[in-house]
GUPA-179106 format. One record per residue (C-alpha): x, y, z. Coordinates in pm, 1 decimal. Each point is the difference from the previous one (the first is absolute). Last residue first. Layout:
N
PT        u        v        w
PT        X        Y        Z
...
//
This chain:
217
PT        u        v        w
PT   9731.7  19601.2   1470.4
PT   -191.8    353.8    -19.1
PT    133.8    226.2   -247.0
PT     -0.3    383.3    155.4
PT    322.1     85.5     27.6
PT     56.9    -43.6    363.1
PT   -133.3   -401.3    -51.4
PT    341.6     -7.9   -260.6
PT    189.4    105.6    269.5
PT   -170.8   -283.8    243.2
PT     98.7   -251.3   -167.2
PT    331.7     75.9   -170.3
PT     68.8     65.3    400.0
PT    -56.5   -312.3     13.6
PT    111.7   -177.1   -297.7
PT    287.6    119.8    160.4
PT     -9.9   -128.2    355.2
PT    -68.3   -338.5   -169.3
PT    343.9     61.8   -201.9
PT    167.6   -335.3    292.0
PT   -233.8   -231.4   -191.0
PT    224.4   -272.7      5.6
PT    130.2    -16.3   -327.1
PT    -77.9    361.2   -110.6
PT    248.3    122.1    278.6
PT    294.7   -227.5   -125.4
PT    -42.5     36.2   -387.6
PT     98.1    420.3     94.0
PT    240.0   -139.1    221.5
PT    144.5   -206.5   -295.8
PT    -64.5    272.9   -265.0
PT    229.5    259.6    202.9
PT    276.9   -254.8     88.8
PT    248.9    145.2   -236.0
PT   -141.8    381.1    125.3
PT    131.3    -86.0    362.6
PT    369.3     74.7   -154.9
PT   -121.8    353.6   -125.6
PT   -229.6     77.7    300.2
PT    367.8    -41.6    168.3
PT    155.9    185.7   -207.6
PT   -236.5    295.7     59.4
PT     79.6    -19.1    393.4
PT    307.2    124.4    -66.2
PT   -130.6    273.2   -260.5
PT   -217.6    182.9    304.7
PT   -357.7    -47.9   -172.2
PT   -259.9    172.8   -169.3
PT    121.9   -214.4   -378.4
PT    -35.9   -312.7    126.0
PT   -337.3     65.9    243.1
PT   -193.2     51.0   -373.6
PT    160.4   -321.7   -161.2
PT   -104.4   -162.7    245.7
PT   -352.0    111.9     52.5
PT     25.5    -97.0   -389.5
PT     62.0   -392.5    -30.6
PT    349.6    -33.3     55.8
PT     62.0    -21.1    257.3
PT   -236.1     17.1    247.6
PT   -157.2    335.3    175.5
PT   -356.6   -109.6    -52.4
PT   -148.3    274.9   -252.8
PT    -58.0   -317.0   -296.7
PT   -174.0   -172.1    236.0
PT   -265.1    351.9     48.7
PT     -1.0     98.6   -312.6
PT    -81.7   -310.9   -174.3
PT   -261.8    -49.9    261.4
PT   -243.9    317.9    -70.7
PT     63.1    -83.0   -357.9
PT   -116.2   -342.5     35.4
PT   -283.9    183.3    220.7
PT   -128.8    167.3   -183.3
PT     45.1    -86.9   -383.3
PT   -153.4   -311.0    195.4
PT   -302.0    193.9     68.4
PT     24.4    196.9   -326.4
PT    -90.4   -342.8   -159.0
PT   -295.1    -98.5    243.4
PT   -158.1    338.0    -55.3
PT     96.0    -20.1   -398.0
PT   -205.2   -362.0    -12.8
PT   -358.2    141.3    199.8
PT    -19.5    329.2   -225.2
PT     38.4   -220.9   -279.4
PT   -280.3   -281.1    144.3
PT   -256.5    281.9     83.0
PT     56.1    314.8   -183.2
PT   -269.0    224.2    155.9
PT     13.9   -103.1    370.2
PT    360.9    -44.9    -11.7
PT     15.1    373.9   -119.1
PT    143.6    141.6    308.3
PT    258.6   -294.0    121.9
PT    139.3     -2.6   -329.6
PT    105.8    369.0     62.8
PT     98.1    -49.6    315.9
PT    219.0   -343.6   -108.6
PT    185.1    222.2   -292.6
PT     59.1    288.9    296.4
PT    170.6   -270.0    215.5
PT    153.3   -179.8   -289.3
PT    154.1    365.2    -77.7
PT    117.7     24.6    349.8
PT    175.4   -361.7      4.5
PT    213.1    111.6   -336.4
PT    151.7    286.7    161.6
PT     65.7   -196.7    285.4
PT    145.8   -270.6   -164.4
PT    182.6    264.8   -293.8
PT    173.8    100.9    378.7
PT     78.4   -357.7     97.6
PT    232.8     -9.3   -360.4
PT    109.0    375.2     27.2
PT    137.0    -31.6    383.4
PT    333.4   -164.3   -120.4
PT     70.7    235.9   -309.4
PT    -52.4    287.6    296.7
PT    230.4   -151.2    224.2
PT    303.5   -118.8   -251.2
PT     62.0    319.4   -107.9
PT    175.3     68.8    337.1
PT    231.2   -238.9    -37.2
PT     23.7     14.0   -386.9
PT     81.3    393.6    -12.9
PT     -6.3     96.0   -353.4
PT   -212.2   -413.7    -68.9
PT    257.1   -160.1   -295.5
PT    185.9   -257.6    216.6
PT   -328.6    -53.9    189.4
PT    -90.5   -268.8   -218.9
PT   -381.6     -8.0    -12.0
PT   -127.3   -345.6   -176.0
PT   -359.4     -4.8    -15.0
PT    -76.6   -277.1    248.9
PT   -274.5   -324.7   -166.4
PT   -336.7     48.7    133.5
PT    -87.2   -151.2    332.9
PT   -304.1   -176.1    174.5
PT   -263.7    -28.3    252.1
PT   -328.1   -199.0     81.0
PT   -131.3    -52.9    334.0
PT    -27.0   -383.5     99.0
PT   -262.5   -278.0   -170.5
PT    289.5   -255.7   -174.4
PT   -131.2     82.3   -319.3
PT     55.6    353.1     -4.5
PT    358.8    -13.4    175.1
PT     62.6   -245.7   -243.6
PT   -133.7    280.2   -220.4
PT    221.9    257.4    106.1
PT    278.0   -186.3     34.8
PT     29.2   -152.7   -320.4
PT    -46.7    315.0   -235.5
PT     85.3    273.9    117.9
PT    274.8    -54.6    187.3
PT    154.4   -274.6   -127.8
PT    -82.2     65.6   -393.9
PT    135.4    355.2    109.3
PT   -299.4    178.0   -305.2
PT    180.7    379.4    -30.4
PT     17.8     44.3   -361.1
PT   -318.7   -191.2    -25.6
PT   -138.2    223.7    204.5
PT    -13.4    339.6   -341.6
PT     -6.2    344.9    281.5
PT    351.1     42.2   -149.8
PT    339.3     94.7     86.5
PT    218.6   -380.1     67.9
PT    105.4     75.9   -396.4
PT    361.3    -38.4     83.8
PT    100.2    327.5    -66.8
PT   -281.3    104.5    259.7
PT     55.9   -205.2    243.2
PT    417.6     92.4     33.7
PT    -62.1    416.3    -96.2
PT    109.2     68.4    364.2
PT     32.8    410.7      1.7
PT   -229.1     86.3    374.5
PT   -290.9     12.1   -255.8
PT     99.1   -280.5   -191.5
PT    -15.9   -173.9    348.1
PT   -323.6    127.2     85.0
PT    -88.9   -161.3   -320.6
PT     79.4   -339.8    113.1
PT    -99.8     11.5    288.6
PT   -397.6     51.0   -101.8
PT     15.2   -296.0   -244.3
PT     26.7   -208.7    204.7
PT   -252.5    113.7    292.2
PT   -206.4     47.5   -390.5
PT     73.5   -339.5    -63.5
PT    -80.5   -106.7    330.0
PT   -334.4    109.1     21.7
PT   -160.9      9.7   -298.9
PT     31.1   -335.8    -46.6
PT    -76.0    -12.1    337.1
PT   -349.8    121.1   -116.9
PT    -26.6   -112.5   -294.6
PT    -58.3   -376.5     54.0
PT   -150.4      1.3    314.9
PT   -344.7     20.8   -125.8
PT     18.6   -331.2   -261.1
PT    284.4   -123.0    213.9
PT   -299.6    -28.6    301.2
PT   -202.1   -181.9   -284.6
PT    292.9   -196.8    -64.0
PT     26.8   -105.6    354.2
PT   -356.8   -103.8    117.7
PT      7.6   -220.2   -315.6
PT    313.5   -148.3     76.5
PT   -191.2    -51.5    373.5
PT   -362.2   -143.0   -157.9
PT    231.6   -199.2   -167.4
PT    212.5   -146.2    266.8
PT   -319.6    -60.9    218.1
//
């Protein structure tokens, strides 16, 4: 029983590793790249503007959490080590943090569209390519869903998620300071949502959006 489950996990990792690593890596690089456009070179100077996933791996979020969720049979989720952004270097910190924050989810949307295109191309060649096409179909399906899920999750208006940072840049400063105070508890809130299954609406929405892009779930 355990051996069969382990074989399933290894097979899934072989298919999912590329789309999941690229999803979290490009997400973080997008933050740093847009921050550089607005005057902050922190990520660049620390060598984080690279697509080398090793530079962005978080031992917990990139390795332990996804594998644990696979073994337990839940939906797969994870995150990378955040790219550092020094808001003080931005030309207009409050305003410029909005595009910097939204760059990550925007990159996930573009990647989801790209994987949806790969899925359609693989589907049209499935008869001729056989198992090779099936491999790419499965990889593309994971790529679309994981990027959509990562995009929606990060747009939740909870600091320090990207949606919380976007909200921080749009609200009056008095409310913004309250969000700053909430940020220290943000990770606890997010973990609580995951543990108690309160993110089911996010997952359902991600599944519907994946299907809307023409990829079965």
